[in-house]
N, C-alpha and C positions, 0 to 999 in steps of 0.2 A: 274170617277175612279171606276173600278170594284174591289170588294173585294172578294178574293177566300180564303176559309178556308179549309185546308186539315185535314184529320182525325188524322194523326200522322206524326212524322218526316220522315217516309219512306213510305208515302202514294202514291206509284207509280201509282196505278190505278186512284186515285183521281186527281193527277196532270195530268196524260195523258188525262183523260176525260175533265178536265177543259181546258187544252191546245188545244185540238181539237175544243171545242166549241168556245173558244176565237179567234183562228186563223180563223175559218170559218165565225165568225161574224165580222172579220176585226178589232179586238181590238189590238191596238198597245201596245208594251211592257210598255211604260211609263204610260199607262192608267190602269195598273193592279197592285193591291197590294196583295201579297201572305202572308198567315199566317197559323199557326198550331193551331188547335182548343184547347181552354182551357175551361173547363166546357161545357156549352151547346150553345156556340156562333155559329152562322151560317154565311156563306158568302152570297153574292148576288146570286139570282137565275141565272142559266146559261141557255141561250137560245141555242137551236139547230140551228146551221148555215146550210146553204144549200151548196151543192157541196161536194167535197172531196179533200184530199191532202195526200201526202206521204212524208216521209223522209227516208234517207238511213239507212240501218241496222247498219252501224257503228255509226251513230248519236244516234240511239236508245240504242245501247250497251253502248256508252259513258254516256248518260243521266241516264241509269239505275244504273251505278256505282256512278256518281257524285251526284245523289240525296241522297246518303247515307252519304255525307260529313257533318261534323259539321260546316256548313257555312250558316248563316242566309239568304244570298242573292242567294242561289243556285237555288231556284225555279224560280226566276226572270231571272237569268243567263241562265238557260236551256230553258226557254220560248223564250228568245231572240234568241237563236240559232235556235230553230224550226221556229220562225217567219221569220228570215233571210233565212233559207233554203227554206221555202215555197215561199218567194219573189224572190228567185234566186240571193240573195246578200250574202255577207259574212261579219262576224264580227270577224276578226282574233284575236283581243285581248280577246274577250269573249271565243273563241274556246281554246286559250291557257290556260285561267283560268280554264275552264271546264276540260281540259286534266290534268292539275295539280291536281284538286280535285279528278279525277278518279284514278290517280296514288296513291294519298294519301290513298284513300279508299282501293285499292288493297293491299297496304303495310300493313295497319292496320288490314285488314281481315286476312292476313297471320300471322301477329304478334299475333293476338288473338288466332289463332289455334295453334301457337307454344307455347305460354306461359300459356294458361289456363290449370289447373290441376284439376282432379276430385277426390273426396273422396266418399266412399260408405256410404250412410246414408239411412236406411230403404229400402234396395233393390233398391235405386236410386243413380246414380252417380251425385254428386252435385259439381259445380265449381263456382269460382268467378273471374270476370275480369272487369277492368275499361277501356272501349275502348275510343280511341280518336275520333272516328267517329261512326255513327249509323250502325254498322255492325252486331249487334246481330242477327237480323232476318235472314239475308242471310246466316250467318255461322250456325245458328241452323238448318235451312233447309238442308244445305249441310251435316251436321253431321247426321241428322236424316235419310237422304236418304242412306248414305253410311254405317252407323252403326245403323241399326234399332233396334238392341238389344244391351244393355238393355235400360231401361228408363234413362233419364238424365234431369238435370236442370242446367241452366247457369244463374247466378245472375249478373246483372250489375246495375249501378245507373240509366240507361235509361229504363230498363225493365228486366223482368225475362222470360226466355224461358223454357217451360216444355214439354218434350216429353214422352208420356206414352206407347210408342212402336206402337201406332195406330194414334195418333193425336198430332199435335204440337200446344201448347197454349202459350199465352203471357199475362203477367200482368204488373202492375206498377213496378218501380225500387226498388232496395234494397240497403241498406248501411251496409256493414260488413267490419271489419278490420282484422280479423284473423280467424283461424279454429274454435275456440270456438264460435265466433259470428256467423259464418256461420251455425254451428250446431244449435244454438238457433233459428236463423231465420227460418231454415228449419222446425224444430219441431213446431214452432208457426204458420207458414203460409202455410204448405203443404195442409191442407184441403181446405183453402180458395183459394189457387192457382188452385187446381183441379176443384173447384166449380165455381169460378167466372172469370177465365181467358178467354180471347177472343181467338177464333181460328185464327191463323195467315193467312195472304195472301201472295202469292208468290212474292218474289223479283226477277225480271228477271235477267238472267245472273249469278245467284248464282252458277249454275252448272259449270260455266267457271272460277270461282275463282281458282287461280293457284295451290295451294298446298293441298294435302290430309290432313285433320285435324287429330289431335291426337285422336285415338279411346278412348271412355270413359271407356272401360274395361281394359285399361292399368293401372297398379298401379301408384298412385301418387308418385313423387319423392320429398318429402318434403311438406311444408305447402302450402295451396291453398291461396296464397297471390300475390299481384302485383309484377312484376319483378322490381328489384332495378335499378334505372336509373343511368347513368353515371354522374360524377361530373360536376360542372359548366364549368371549363376550357375545359374539353373534349367536352362538348356541344358547347362551343364557337368555338373550333377548327373544329368541324363538320360543323358549319355554314360557317366558312371561307373556308373550303375545298370544299364547294359546288360551289365555283367560282374559283377553282384552274385552272391555265393555265401554270403550271410548265413544262408540256410537251404537245405534240400535241394530245394525246389521248382524251382530253376533247372534241375535235371538233365533232367526230361522235357519241360519247357516249350520252346516254339519261341523265345521271346524275352521280355525284360522289357517290360512295357507301362507306361510312365510316364504321368504326368498331362499335360494340355495345356490351354492357355488363355493369355489375355493377361497381361502382367506385373503389371498393377494391377487385377486382377479383384476386385470387391467381395464376390463369393460364390464359395466353394469347395465343390463337391459331391464327396462321398466315397462310393463304392460298396464292394462287398465285394472282388472280384477280377476279373481279366479272364475272359471266357468263351472258348469255342472260336474264334469268329471274331476276337475281339480278339487272341487269342494268335497267330493267323496274320497278321493285318493290322498289328498293332503299335500300335493306337489304342484308347483306352478308349471303351466304350459305342458300338460300331458294329454290334453284332448285333441280334437281335430286341428285347431290352430297351432298347437304345439307340434303336431306331426309335420305340418307345412313348414314351420320354423326350423325344425330339425333338418328337414331335407334341404331347405335353402341354405342353412349354415354349412352343411357338408359341401354344397356346390361352391360356396364362397370361401371354403378352406378354413372355417372356424370350428374348432372342437368345442362342443357344448360343455365339456368338463372343465374348460379353462376360463369360462365366463360366469358371472353371477347373474341370475335371472330372478326378478321379483315383480310385484305389482304395486301400483299406487294405492290400491285399496286391498286389504288382506282378507275380506269376507265376500262371499258370493251374494250379490244382490239380484233377486229374482222375483217373478210373479208366478204363483202356481196356476197352471192351466191343465186341468185334468191330472194325469200322471206326470206331465212334463213340468219343468221349471224354466220359465222364459227369462232370459237375461234382461236386466234393467240397468241403464247407465247410472253410475253413482252421481250424486249431487254434490254441490260445493261443500256443505257441512261435513259430509262423509269423507270427502277427499282431504279436507283440512284436519279432521280428527285422526286420520290414518297417516298423515304426514309425519307424525312422531316416529313411527316405525321406519318409514323410508329414510328419515334423517339419521336414525341409528345405523342403518345399512350404509348410507353414504359416508358417515363419519368413520365407521370402523374400516370400511374397505378402501376409502380414498382412491377410487378408480381413476384411471387416466381419461376415460371417456364414459359418459352416461348417455345411453340411448333411450329416447322416449318413443315408444311404439303406440301411435294413436293420439287422439286429442286429449283424452283424460290424463294420460301419462305426461304429455307435454305441459298441460296446464298445471299439474301437480309440481313439476320440476321448475318451470319458468315463472309460475305465479301469475299467469295471465292467459287469456284466450289465445289459442294458436290456430292459424289456418295451415293445415298440413302441406298443401300444395305450395304455399309461399315460403315456408321455413324448411322444407324437406331437403335433405341431401347436402347440407353444409354445416361445418362446425360453428357452434354458438357459444361464446364465452359467457359463463355464469358469474354472478356477483362474488361467489366464494372462490373463484379461480379455476373451477373445474370446467371442462368442455362438454357441451351437450350436442346431441345429434338427433334430429327428428326424422322419423320414417313412419310408414303406415303400420297398423297393427296387423299381424298375420290373419286374424279373423276377417279382415277386409277382403282378402283374396278369396275367402269362402263365399262371400256374398256377391261377387261379380258374376252376373248371369250368363254373359256371352263368353264362349270358350276362347275365342281369339283374344278378347279383351283380358280375360283371366290369365292367359299365357303371357301377354305383354306386362301385366301388372306383376306377375310372379318374377319375370326377368328383371323388372325395375327394382323389386325388393332384393333380389340376389345382388344386383349392382350396388345397392345401398350397403348391404352387408360387406361387400368387398371393400368399399370406401372405409367402412368402420374398421375392418382388419388393418388397412393401411394406416389409418389415424392412430390406432392403438399401438402400432409398431410391432 
């Protein structure tokens, strides 16, 4: 049995070097034990094998994402995939597991960039987040490349990333619970962080993570704390919806995309359906329309962490066109079939205001055809006593061809969001 000890949880170079040596030496997966270094422990010496081998770029990309998953068996799993690829065989079960881990990492990487908020402390923007997977290094690299000014620090229980506008450094994890604790930690540890932190190594494919992160120089919208999670019944419904077969849309879709938000959100936003990126990542409004929505929410003074966001239809309906998947509008039977899950969300949340974005969402909520221009911008009393508000879908703003018209429509959308904030109190 060969023992391989990696430097840290995301030691991509260490895993790749060990994998190459083990494969060339003919070491079968069952003869390898993978571990992450604690203190000064070392693994067995690795011998340089003779010959060469290669794997597909898609497998390298998959492995570079899946290695960031918080899954103890991931190193062994990925080695098995490389071993089988070199042998010309296939392990379909292992491939499905690795693809699931990669999807989870992509979703968590985006979730972190969506939810982390920064406060300015001593000319540095400092934020806190508790990731479900080991996505700190990849996200920190991405933010540092795209927003080199100003300096920032991101604290997580797994590690701390510090960017001084020239070099990205990492140190051990931190534990904070609120803004005051964050300030105390920063003032106590900044000098040590600058002095003792290790220089980070690149995580491959970080450039390809889907969404642009929130710039550190944008002002914080509230405390730098973890997003509030949905209540237990909604989490259970999300789990049940993952295997929903109420209509045929589940067959070609990657996954069910359920709503997300805090348990006691005053406002529930309803869109039409997931798009291509939402279908892959598994979160609502993370693609281009979601980016516009996030920006408009900030301008309107709405913190996305405080609202619940979902869709009338929970599966992506599309038509394949070459390598692309073209959006198709859901039909009445599909909307009616998915109304079950929307009702679960409405009943559990009991929001003060339900916002229908676009015609499909308005039709699902009001039970009739809706002309957006006629119903837009005013509160509508629903039969169950809740209040609805109709506005355009953010994707509409992407389709306006004229730049002047697009700017006007965007301002009108922000104005709607400001009314929503007022109505929600």
